C-alpha positions as CSV (number, residue, x, y, z in Angstrom):
1,M,-3.5,-18.1,-0.3
2,Q,-5.3,-16.2,-3.6
3,Q,-8.6,-17.2,-5.2
4,I,-7.7,-15.9,-8.7
5,V,-11.1,-16.6,-10.1
6,Q,-14.3,-18.8,-9.2
7,N,-12.8,-21.9,-8.4
8,T,-9.4,-21.4,-8.6
9,L,-6.7,-20.8,-6.0
10,L,-3.2,-19.7,-5.9
11,L,-1.0,-21.0,-3.0
12,N,2.8,-21.3,-2.8
13,G,3.0,-19.8,-6.0
14,R,1.0,-23.2,-7.7
15,L,-2.5,-22.7,-9.3
16,Y,-5.3,-25.0,-8.1
17,T,-8.9,-25.9,-9.1
18,L,-11.9,-27.1,-6.8
19,N,-12.2,-30.7,-8.0
20,S,-15.7,-31.0,-9.5
21,A,-15.4,-34.9,-9.6
22,A,-14.3,-35.9,-6.1
23,G,-11.4,-38.7,-5.8
24,W,-10.5,-38.2,-9.3
25,R,-7.0,-37.1,-11.0
26,L,-4.9,-36.6,-13.3
27,R,-2.1,-39.2,-13.6
28,H,0.7,-37.9,-10.9
29,Q,-1.2,-34.8,-10.3
30,P,-0.7,-33.4,-6.9
31,V,-4.0,-32.6,-5.1
32,I,-4.5,-30.6,-2.1
33,T,-7.5,-30.6,0.8
34,L,-8.5,-26.9,2.2
35,E,-11.5,-27.2,4.2
36,G,-13.1,-29.9,3.0
37,K,-12.5,-29.5,-0.3
38,E,-10.7,-31.1,-2.6
39,Y,-8.2,-29.2,-5.2
40,R,-6.1,-30.2,-8.0
41,S,-3.0,-28.8,-9.0
42,W,-3.4,-27.4,-12.8
43,N,0.0,-27.5,-14.0
44,P,1.7,-24.5,-16.4
45,Y,3.4,-27.1,-18.2
46,R,0.8,-28.9,-19.6
47,S,-1.7,-26.3,-19.8
48,K,-1.6,-22.8,-21.8
49,L,-4.3,-21.0,-20.2
50,A,-2.5,-22.4,-16.6
51,A,0.3,-20.5,-17.8
52,Y,-1.8,-17.7,-19.1
53,I,-2.9,-16.7,-15.9
54,L,0.8,-17.1,-13.7
55,C,2.3,-15.1,-16.4
56,G,-0.1,-12.3,-16.1
57,G,-3.1,-12.7,-17.8
58,N,-6.2,-11.2,-16.9
59,N,-9.3,-11.9,-19.2
60,F,-11.0,-14.7,-17.1
61,R,-14.4,-15.0,-19.4
62,F,-14.0,-18.8,-19.6
63,A,-14.9,-18.4,-16.0
64,E,-18.3,-16.6,-17.3
65,A,-19.2,-18.1,-20.4
66,S,-22.1,-20.8,-20.5
67,K,-20.8,-22.6,-23.8
68,I,-17.3,-23.0,-24.3
69,L,-15.7,-24.3,-27.9
70,Y,-12.0,-25.4,-27.3
71,L,-9.9,-26.7,-30.7
72,G,-7.4,-28.9,-30.0
73,A,-8.4,-30.6,-26.9
74,S,-5.4,-33.3,-27.0
75,Y,-5.9,-35.3,-23.7
76,G,-8.1,-33.4,-22.1
77,T,-6.2,-31.3,-19.3
78,T,-6.9,-28.0,-19.7
79,V,-11.0,-29.4,-20.3
80,S,-10.6,-30.6,-17.2
81,H,-9.8,-28.0,-15.4
82,L,-12.3,-25.6,-17.2
83,A,-14.8,-27.9,-16.2
84,D,-13.9,-27.4,-12.5
85,I,-13.8,-23.8,-12.7
86,N,-17.1,-23.3,-14.4
87,P,-18.8,-26.9,-14.0
88,Q,-22.4,-25.5,-15.5
89,A,-20.6,-24.3,-18.5
90,S,-21.3,-26.8,-22.3
91,I,-17.3,-27.2,-23.0
92,Y,-17.1,-28.4,-26.9
93,A,-13.9,-30.2,-26.6
94,V,-13.0,-31.2,-30.4
95,E,-9.5,-33.1,-31.2
96,F,-8.4,-34.8,-34.3
97,A,-6.4,-37.5,-32.8
98,R,-7.5,-40.6,-31.8
99,E,-5.1,-41.9,-28.8
100,P,-5.3,-38.7,-27.1
101,F,-9.4,-38.7,-28.2
102,Q,-9.6,-41.8,-25.8
103,S,-8.2,-40.2,-22.9
104,L,-10.7,-36.9,-23.8
105,L,-13.5,-39.5,-23.6
106,K,-12.5,-40.8,-20.4
107,I,-12.6,-37.5,-18.8
108,A,-15.9,-36.5,-20.4
109,A,-17.6,-39.4,-18.9
110,L,-16.9,-37.9,-15.3
111,H,-17.7,-34.3,-16.2
112,P,-21.2,-34.1,-17.7
113,G,-20.9,-30.4,-19.2
114,I,-17.7,-31.8,-21.6
115,I,-18.9,-33.1,-25.5
116,P,-16.2,-34.6,-27.0
117,I,-16.0,-34.3,-30.7
118,L,-13.5,-36.4,-32.5
119,E,-12.7,-33.7,-36.1
120,D,-10.8,-31.6,-37.5
121,A,-10.6,-28.3,-35.7
122,G,-10.1,-26.7,-39.3
123,R,-13.7,-28.1,-40.6
124,P,-15.8,-26.5,-38.7
125,E,-18.5,-27.4,-41.2
126,R,-18.1,-30.6,-40.1
127,Y,-19.3,-30.1,-36.2
128,A,-21.4,-27.3,-36.4
129,A,-24.2,-28.8,-35.7
130,I,-23.2,-30.2,-32.7
131,V,-21.5,-27.1,-31.0
132,D,-24.6,-24.8,-30.0
133,A,-23.8,-21.0,-30.0
134,P,-20.9,-21.1,-28.3
135,E,-19.7,-18.0,-26.8
136,L,-15.9,-18.5,-26.4
137,I,-13.6,-20.3,-28.5
138,I,-9.8,-21.1,-26.9
139,Q,-7.8,-22.5,-29.4
140,D,-4.6,-24.8,-29.1
141,V,-3.7,-25.9,-32.4
142,T,0.6,-26.2,-33.4
143,Q,-0.4,-25.8,-37.1
144,G,1.0,-23.4,-39.1
145,D,-2.5,-22.4,-39.9
146,M,-3.6,-21.9,-36.9
147,L,-4.9,-18.1,-38.1
148,R,-7.0,-20.1,-40.6
149,I,-8.4,-22.3,-38.3
150,L,-9.8,-19.6,-36.1
151,R,-11.2,-17.6,-39.0
152,K,-13.0,-20.5,-40.1
153,N,-14.3,-21.4,-36.8
154,M,-15.3,-17.5,-35.9
155,N,-17.1,-17.0,-39.8
156,S,-18.9,-20.5,-38.3
157,F,-20.1,-19.2,-35.1
158,H,-21.1,-15.8,-35.1
159,S,-22.1,-16.6,-31.2
160,V,-18.7,-16.1,-30.3
161,Q,-17.6,-13.0,-28.4
162,C,-14.4,-14.1,-27.0
163,F,-11.4,-16.1,-28.2
164,Y,-8.3,-17.0,-26.7
165,L,-5.9,-18.0,-29.2
166,S,-2.4,-20.2,-28.5
167,I,0.5,-18.6,-30.7
168,K,3.0,-21.3,-31.6
169,A,5.9,-19.2,-33.4
170,G,7.9,-21.9,-34.5
171,S,4.7,-24.0,-36.4
172,I,4.5,-20.1,-38.1
173,D,7.8,-19.4,-39.2
174,S,10.5,-21.5,-37.6
175,S,13.4,-19.0,-39.1
176,R,12.3,-15.9,-37.6
177,E,12.4,-14.6,-33.5
178,S,10.1,-15.9,-31.8
179,A,9.0,-12.1,-30.7
180,L,8.7,-10.7,-34.4
181,V,6.3,-13.9,-35.2
182,I,3.9,-13.4,-32.5
183,S,4.0,-9.3,-33.3
184,G,3.3,-10.3,-36.7
185,V,0.2,-12.2,-35.7
186,A,-1.2,-9.8,-33.3
187,E,-1.1,-7.2,-36.4
188,Q,-3.1,-9.4,-38.3
189,L,-5.3,-10.6,-35.7
190,E,-6.0,-6.6,-34.5
191,R,-6.7,-5.9,-38.7
192,E,-9.6,-8.0,-38.9
193,Y,-11.1,-8.3,-35.0
194,G,-10.0,-5.3,-33.1
195,A,-7.7,-5.0,-30.3
196,V,-5.9,-7.8,-29.2
197,E,-3.7,-9.0,-25.4
198,I,-0.9,-10.6,-25.8
199,T,0.8,-12.5,-23.4
200,D,4.1,-13.9,-23.3
201,I,3.8,-17.6,-22.1
202,S,7.4,-18.8,-22.7
203,R,8.0,-19.1,-19.5
204,Y,6.6,-22.2,-19.6
205,E,6.1,-22.7,-23.3
206,K,9.1,-21.9,-25.3
207,G,8.0,-19.4,-28.5
208,H,4.4,-19.1,-27.6
209,A,1.7,-16.4,-26.3
210,I,-1.7,-16.5,-25.6
211,A,-3.8,-13.5,-27.4
212,V,-7.3,-12.7,-26.3
213,H,-9.8,-10.6,-28.0
214,C,-13.1,-10.2,-26.4
215,R,-16.0,-8.0,-28.6
216,K,-17.5,-5.1,-27.1
217,A,-20.3,-5.3,-25.4
């Protein structure tokens, strides 16, 4: 058993987060109890942030940030684990599709720090008044203009110190090899923001990588 980051364990090759809403779990989610505490399995096939950790990513600023802007929250799987890791944080969870948003609402009802926002991640001007000075952006939007979306949010929230960008190569250019597309995205990000850490997560999500950038203190 190994503690990767606060409230997160690696046990027999699986990630677990300390359940901040004891007794609740996602559908079909394995749960274990250790020393009287309940932990939920964090599935890397359903969460790119979990895949990032298991594929060697080692920047864990999401565990420290008090205010997180999550773009593309979907059904709320990753957001729920972020709430386990950092239960004191405010997590602004933006999702555009109504069906997954209904699931997100149910999860938010059990986790006081999650603030669900039904809105287009590419239109930060529509939710800027709701989001209070986020320190960190986590973006998991599969649209081809994912860089434009990141850029607009970075320009809208000058408080942001770090971003985690999920890159889906096929959404940007399906005619080229994924590695070349991801390399091109990394070059663009470095020109705009500086040094970027790229972690290949294709073991769990084919053609995907996570780009992480944090401003120097």
